[in-house]
N, C-alpha and C positions, 0 to 999 in steps of 0.2 A: 632497566629501560622499559618504558611502558609499551603495551601492545599497539600496533598500528595496522591499518588496512591499506594495502597498496592500490594503485589505480588498476592494475591487472586484476586484482580480486574484485573490484567494483564492476569492471567490465564483465567478468565471468559471472557475477551474481545477476547482472541485468540479462545476460544471455540465458541463464538458467530459468529466470522468471519468465522470460519470453517464451521459452519452450514449454514451460509448465502451463502457461495460460492457453496455449494452443491445445495441449493435451487434455485440459479440463473443460474444453468448450461445451461438450454435451452435458456434463454434470452441472456447470454453472447455469446453462440455459434451462435445465430442468428445474432448478431452484427458482429462477426468475419467472418461469411460466406460471408458478403457483401464486405469485403475488405482484408481478410487474408486467412488462410488455413482452417478456420472453427473449429479449435480444442481448442480455448481458454476456452470455458465453460467446456469442458471435462477435460482439464488439471487442471483448478482451482477447479473443483469438486473433483478430486483425491487429490489435495493439501488440500482442505477443510477437507476431511475425515482423512487425515494424521495428520493435525493440531489438530483435535478433539481427535484423539487417543493419540497423543503426550501429549496434555494438561491433559488428563485424567490419564495418566500413569506415568507422570514425575514430581516429586516434584521440587519446585523452589530451595530449600536448600540455602536460604539466599543470592542468587545472581541472580537478575532478568536479568542482562545483559547476563550472561552465559546461562541462561535458554532460552532467546530469540535467542541466537546464535544456540543452539541445535534445536530450533524450525525451524530456517532457514535451517539447514541441513536436517531436516525431510521433509520440503517442497521441497527442491531441489531433494531429493531422489524420492519423490512421483511424481513430475511433471517436468521432464527434458526437458522442452521446453524453448524457449527464454524468455517468460514472467515468467515462473516458476523460471528461474535463476535470473531474476530481483527481484522477490518477495523474494526469498531466500537471495539475496544480501542485500535487504532493512532490513530484519530481523537481519541478521548477523552484518551489519554495525551499525544499530541502537542499537543492544545489546552491541556491543563493546563500544559504547559511554557511557554506564551506567554500565560497569563491576563492580561488587562488591557492588552494591546498593541493599538495602533491601526494600526501598520505593523510589518512584520517585516524585520529585518536578516538578513544571512547567518548570523550567530551564532545568531539566534533560530531560523532554519530548521534549523540543525545540531542545536540543542537539541531541537527537535521530532522530528527524525529519530531521534536517540538515545533519546528517551523512547518513541517508537513501537516501536523495535526491542526495548528492554528489556521493554515491556509485552506485546508479542506473544510473546517468548520465555517470559515468566513465565506468561502465560495458556495458551499452547499446549503448555507443558512440552516444548519442542523446543529443540535447540541447532544451531549450524552443523554441517553434515555429516549431519543426519538426513534430508535430502531433503524439505524443506518450504519454505514461503515465506521462512523465516529465511535460507535460503541465497542468496536474492536481496536481501532487506531489509537484513541485517546488513552485508554488504560495501558496499552502496550508502550506508548511513548513515556508515560509516567513510570512504569515499572522498569524500563530500560535505564532511564535517568537515575532512578533510585539505586539500582544495582551498581551503576558506574560510580555514583557518589559513595557507595559503601565499599568501593575498592574491589568489586568482583571482576572476573575476567570478561572479555567480550563474549565468549561462548556462554558463560553463566548469565550475563545481562541479556543476551539474545533469547535464551531459553526462558528467562523470567518474562520477557516481553511477549513471547509466544503464548505462554501459559495465561498471561493477563488478557491477551487478545481472544483466546478461546473462551475464557471465563466471561468476558464481556459479551461475546457473541451469544453464549448460552444464557446469560442473564436476561437478555431482551427477547429471546425466542418465544417465550409465552405471551409477550405483549403484542399490542396492535400497532402496526406501522403508522407513523404520524406525518411523514414527509414524502412528497413526490407521488409517483403513480401508484405505489403500493398502498398509500393512504386511501385511495379510491376504493380499494377492495374491502376495506374496513375490517370487520371481525374475522373474516376468512384468513387474515394474516396471522391471527393468534395461533401460537404453537408451530409456526413455520420459521425455519432458519432464514434470517435476512441474507440475501445473496451477496450484498456488498460486504457484510461482515465476513462471510465465508471466503469471498474472493481475497480479502486482505489476509486472512489466516493462511490461505493457500500460498500467497506471495511471500509472506514472512517466513513460513516454514521452508519454502524453497530457497530464500536468501540464506538461511542458516545452513542449508545443505545437509 
């Protein structure tokens, strides 16, 4: 019997991520102050609180996909910034990929990852190499799918995704940001960790527990 993820596990993961985003507010703000408008940590802390409240108050009701879509709407309402919109898009697109599911298989999770990746690239008008969250999300999605296709466990696939996200973040750290407010800072972004990449790494690491 193949591994599956229950709705309770999904809810618990969202609650953990929400709590971690609140806990990392100062750290993510400090990264964003070096190359953005300095509000990323504050925005994600608001989203973190909203996700915790949503997860505590909203039953899944036999449809994980629909529940994740609602979580995305809650995130968007709480943090109406560019990154908040991307996070909401990832949740909503990922949820749409598994609409009607009561448990999730590795293939389902890979489909969610791919849908979130495509949605964020489309919404953010960014591609790999632009030094944005995509540089962590895209390789993570690919690594997860490859691990599942190779018959690895969910834990192994998750760890492969995290390693790929960290490598993607590190690969663009020396580069200059090309998209959004960070691009205005120009050469001063060279050698600085992209806060969006780091935020995604933090969230993925927290999901894995």
